[in-house]
C-alpha positions in Angstrom: 31.0 13.4 50.0 31.5 13.9 46.1 28.8 13.6 44.0 28.8 10.2 41.8 29.5 11.9 38.2 26.9 10.3 35.6 28.0 8.6 32.7 26.3 9.8 29.2 24.4 7.3 27.3 24.3 8.8 24.1 25.6 6.9 21.2 29.0 8.9 20.1 29.3 9.9 16.6 31.5 8.8 14.7 33.8 11.2 13.0 34.0 12.8 9.6 37.7 10.7 8.8 35.8 7.1 10.0 32.6 7.6 7.8 34.6 8.2 4.6 37.0 5.0 5.9 34.2 3.1 5.7 32.3 4.4 2.0 36.6 3.4 0.7 36.1 0.4 2.7 32.3 -0.7 1.0 32.5 1.9 -2.5 30.8 -1.7 -4.0 28.0 -1.5 -1.7 27.8 2.6 -2.6 27.4 1.9 -6.0 24.5 -0.8 -5.9 22.8 2.2 -4.1 23.6 4.8 -5.9 21.1 4.6 -9.2 18.1 3.9 -6.6 18.9 7.3 -5.3 19.1 9.1 -8.3 15.5 7.1 -9.4 14.7 8.5 -5.7 16.1 11.8 -6.5 14.7 12.6 -9.8 11.3 11.2 -9.7 10.7 11.8 -6.1 12.4 15.2 -4.3 12.3 17.0 -8.0 9.0 17.1 -8.5 8.2 18.4 -4.8 8.3 21.7 -6.8 5.6 21.6 -8.8 3.9 21.2 -5.5 3.7 25.1 -5.2 1.3 25.2 -8.2 -1.4 24.1 -5.7 -1.3 27.9 -3.8 -0.9 29.4 -7.3 -3.5 30.1 -10.2 -1.1 28.4 -12.9 -1.3 29.3 -16.0 1.0 27.7 -18.4 1.7 30.3 -20.4 3.4 32.3 -17.5 5.4 29.1 -15.7 5.1 28.1 -11.7 7.0 31.8 -11.0 5.0 33.8 -13.1 1.8 32.9 -12.4 -0.2 34.5 -9.7 -0.4 33.4 -5.9 -4.0 32.8 -4.5 -2.9 31.5 -0.8 -5.5 28.7 -0.1 -8.2 29.4 -2.6 -7.5 26.0 -4.8 -8.2 24.1 -1.2 -11.8 26.2 -0.1 -12.7 25.2 -3.6 -12.2 21.8 -3.7 -14.2 21.0 -0.4 -17.0 23.4 -1.5 -16.5 20.8 -4.5 -20.0 18.4 -4.0 -17.8 15.5 -5.8 -14.9 15.8 -4.0 -16.6 14.6 -1.1 -18.0 11.5 -2.5 -14.3 10.8 -4.5 -13.0 11.3 -0.7 -15.9 8.4 1.1 -15.1 6.1 -2.0 -11.2 6.3 -1.6 -11.5 5.8 2.0 -14.1 3.0 2.0 -12.2 1.2 -1.0 -8.8 1.6 0.8 -10.2 0.0 3.7 -11.8 -3.0 2.3 -8.3 -3.5 0.5 -6.3 -2.8 3.7 -8.5 -5.8 5.9 -8.6 -7.8 3.4 -5.5 -7.7 1.5 -3.3 -7.9 5.1 -5.2 -10.2 7.1 -5.3 -13.1 4.2 -1.3 -12.9 3.6 -0.6 -13.5 7.1 -3.3 -16.4 7.6 -1.9 -18.1 4.5 1.8 -17.6 5.2 1.0 -19.4 8.2 -0.7 -22.5 6.3 2.0 -22.6 4.2 4.4 -23.0 6.5 3.2 -25.9 8.1 3.0 -27.9 4.7 5.5 -30.8 5.5 5.9 -31.7 1.4 8.8 -29.1 0.4 7.7 -30.2 -4.1 3.7 -28.7 -2.8 5.0 -26.2 -1.1 7.1 -25.0 -3.3 4.3 -25.2 -6.5 1.5 -23.6 -4.2 4.0 -20.4 -3.8 4.9 -20.0 -7.5 1.2 -20.9 -8.4 0.0 -17.7 -5.9 3.1 -15.5 -6.6 3.0 -15.6 -10.2 -0.2 -13.1 -10.7 2.2 -10.0 -8.9 3.8 -10.0 -11.9 1.3 -9.7 -14.5 0.9 -5.8 -14.9 -2.1 -4.6 -13.7 -2.8 -3.8 -17.8 -2.8 -7.4 -18.7 -4.6 -8.8 -15.6 -7.7 -6.1 -16.3 -7.8 -7.2 -19.6 -8.2 -10.8 -18.2 -11.0 -9.9 -15.6 -13.0 -7.7 -18.5 -13.0 -11.2 -20.4 -14.2 -13.0 -17.7 -16.7 -10.8 -16.4 -18.1 -9.8 -19.5 -22.2 -9.8 -19.2 -22.6 -10.9 -22.4 -20.0 -14.1 -23.1 -17.8 -13.9 -19.8 -16.7 -17.0 -18.3 -18.1 -15.9 -14.9 -21.9 -14.9 -16.4 -21.7 -18.1 -18.2 -21.2 -20.4 -14.9 -24.5 -18.7 -13.5 -26.8 -18.8 -16.4 -25.7 -22.7 -16.2 -27.3 -22.6 -13.0 -30.5 -20.3 -13.6 -29.2 -17.2 -12.6 -29.2 -14.2 -15.0 -25.8 -12.5 -16.6 -24.6 -9.8 -14.2 -22.6 -6.7 -15.5 -19.4 -6.6 -12.3 -18.1 -4.0 -14.1 -21.1 -1.2 -14.9 -23.1 -2.2 -11.5 -22.6 -0.1 -8.4 -23.5 -3.1 -6.2 -20.8 -5.5 -7.7 -17.8 -3.0 -8.6 -16.1 -2.1 -5.0 -16.4 -6.1 -4.6 -14.2 -6.8 -7.9 -12.0 -4.4 -6.8 -11.1 -5.7 -3.6 -11.5 -9.7 -4.8 -8.9 -8.8 -8.1 -6.1 -7.0 -5.8 -6.6 -9.3 -3.0 -6.0 -12.4 -5.5 -2.6 -10.3 -7.4 -1.2 -9.6 -4.4 -1.5 -11.7 -1.4 1.0 -14.5 -2.8 3.4 -11.5 -2.5 2.7 -10.4 0.8 3.3 -13.7 2.6 6.9 -13.5 1.2 7.6 -11.2 4.3 5.5 -13.3 6.3 7.4 -16.2 5.7 11.0 -14.7 5.8 9.6 -13.7 9.5 8.2 -17.2 10.6 11.9 -18.4 9.8 13.5 -16.3 12.4 11.1 -18.2 15.0 13.3 -20.0 17.4 12.7 -24.1 17.0 12.7 -24.1 20.3 9.6 -22.2 21.4 7.6 -24.8 19.4 9.1 -27.4 21.2 8.5 -26.2 24.6 4.7 -25.8 23.3 4.4 -29.2 22.6 5.9 -30.3 25.6 2.5 -28.1 27.3 0.3 -30.3 25.0 -0.5 -27.4 21.9 -1.9 -28.2 18.8 -1.2 -26.3 15.9 -3.4 -24.2 16.4 -2.6 -22.9 19.7 1.3 -23.6 18.4 0.5 -20.5 15.6 -1.0 -18.4 18.2 0.7 -18.7 20.9 4.5 -19.1 19.5 3.7 -18.1 16.0 2.1 -14.9 15.9 3.8 -13.2 18.7 6.8 -13.7 16.7 6.3 -12.1 13.7 4.2 -8.8 16.0 6.7 -6.8 15.2 6.8 -7.3 11.0 2.7 -7.2 11.6 3.1 -3.5 12.9 5.8 -2.9 11.0 3.8 -3.1 7.5 0.5 -1.8 9.3 1.9 1.4 9.6 3.3 1.5 5.9 -0.6 0.4 4.6 -1.9 3.2 6.8 0.7 5.8 4.5 -1.0 4.2 1.6 -4.8 3.5 3.0 -5.5 7.0 0.2 -4.0 5.6 -3.4 -6.7 2.9 -3.3 -5.4 1.7 -6.9 -4.9 4.2 -9.6 -4.6 1.6 -12.0 -6.4 -1.2 -11.3 -9.4 2.0 -10.5 -8.8 3.1 -14.4 -8.2 0.1 -16.4 -11.8 -1.0 -14.8 -13.8 1.6 -13.9 -16.8 3.6 -16.3 -18.8 6.5 -15.7 -21.4 4.1 -14.5 -19.9 3.6 -11.2 -18.6 6.8 -10.6 -20.2 7.1 -8.0 -18.9 4.2 -6.1 -15.7 3.6 -7.6 -14.0 7.4 -7.9 -11.0 8.3 -5.9 -9.0 10.8 -5.2 -6.4 9.3 -7.7 -8.9 8.7 -10.8 -10.5 12.7 -10.0 -7.1 14.2 -10.2 -6.7 12.9 -13.2 -9.5 13.7 -14.9 -9.2 17.6 -13.5 -5.8 18.0 -13.9 -4.9 16.1 -17.2 -8.1 15.8 -18.8 -9.5 19.4 -17.9 -6.1 20.8 -17.8 -7.1 22.6 -14.1 -3.7 21.9 -12.8 -3.8 24.1 -9.3 -7.2 22.2 -8.6 -5.5 18.7 -8.8 -2.6 19.3 -7.1 -4.5 20.5 -4.3 -6.2 17.4 -4.3 -3.3 15.2 -4.4 -1.1 17.5 -2.0 -4.2 16.8 0.5 -4.0 13.0 -0.4 -0.5 13.6 0.9 -0.7 15.0 4.0 -3.5 12.9 5.3 -1.4 10.0 4.3 1.4 11.5 6.5 -0.7 12.2 9.6 -2.0 8.6 9.6 2.0 7.2 9.8 3.1 9.6 12.6 -0.3 8.6 14.3 0.1 5.0 13.9 3.8 4.9 14.7 3.3 7.5 17.8 0.4 5.1 19.1 2.4 1.5 18.6 5.6 3.1 20.5 3.0 3.9 22.9 2.0 0.3 23.4 5.8 -0.8 24.4 5.8 -2.0 20.3 8.5 -1.3 17.7 8.2 1.5 14.6 9.2 3.0 11.7 11.9 5.2 14.2 
């Protein structure tokens, strides 16, 4: 008997002529894509050339190409700097707090909003919780500073009414991280619910009907039907969040912190800003920024592999 031939399971690649036909057919859609691609190339890919100064003793008068090559000297200097270890710890801690609080609360909020049956009340609530997202951190930080002012701020005024002493929330190391996390969550929690509400709307209603027939209450329906249905979306967002775990929020921290709370609030981005912009130590600051980017890349790849290993959908 002749051996049976195995058919290839690979997806056929479109010929170039077919690709060009698709581009011509959907030319207006590609035109809409063009501005975003141009911005991405200009502000994300072209500046990557400057990363090379992390391996040089950069002199602004000589330029990138003529500056002396020093290899990994800037990275060695970075890891020998005592301040950087504290900065790295602050970054990881603040980012972890924000990841846990800012990731779980939108899921809980979207589950609760999904159960609201009065459309008018639901829309008003959504508009209120979405609003802080559209306020810039410059304005939002000014509002926070005014409310938390230890002299005449509203929060301290209320505390004094109940017999407590005024607290300098933004100048006290014990409270500063809590202020960062709580204000970040307040500003972003409403916007984060949009994705989960969109995912919940795609859940098959027959699953809820079957759960009701089995005697499941609202909590059981959310736990056994809604959450498993939106699990792929949750996993993808977790992977994306891990990629920015070392960001910690430069704008927020820069606008709220002061030398009084450097020991708990100074993160990699603010450290890079001081070293690179204020102290003109460009090579050293670039090495710190490149180190942060490499850690983020490793975390994304690792999280994606773990998700795929457990049979879940990943980014690729």
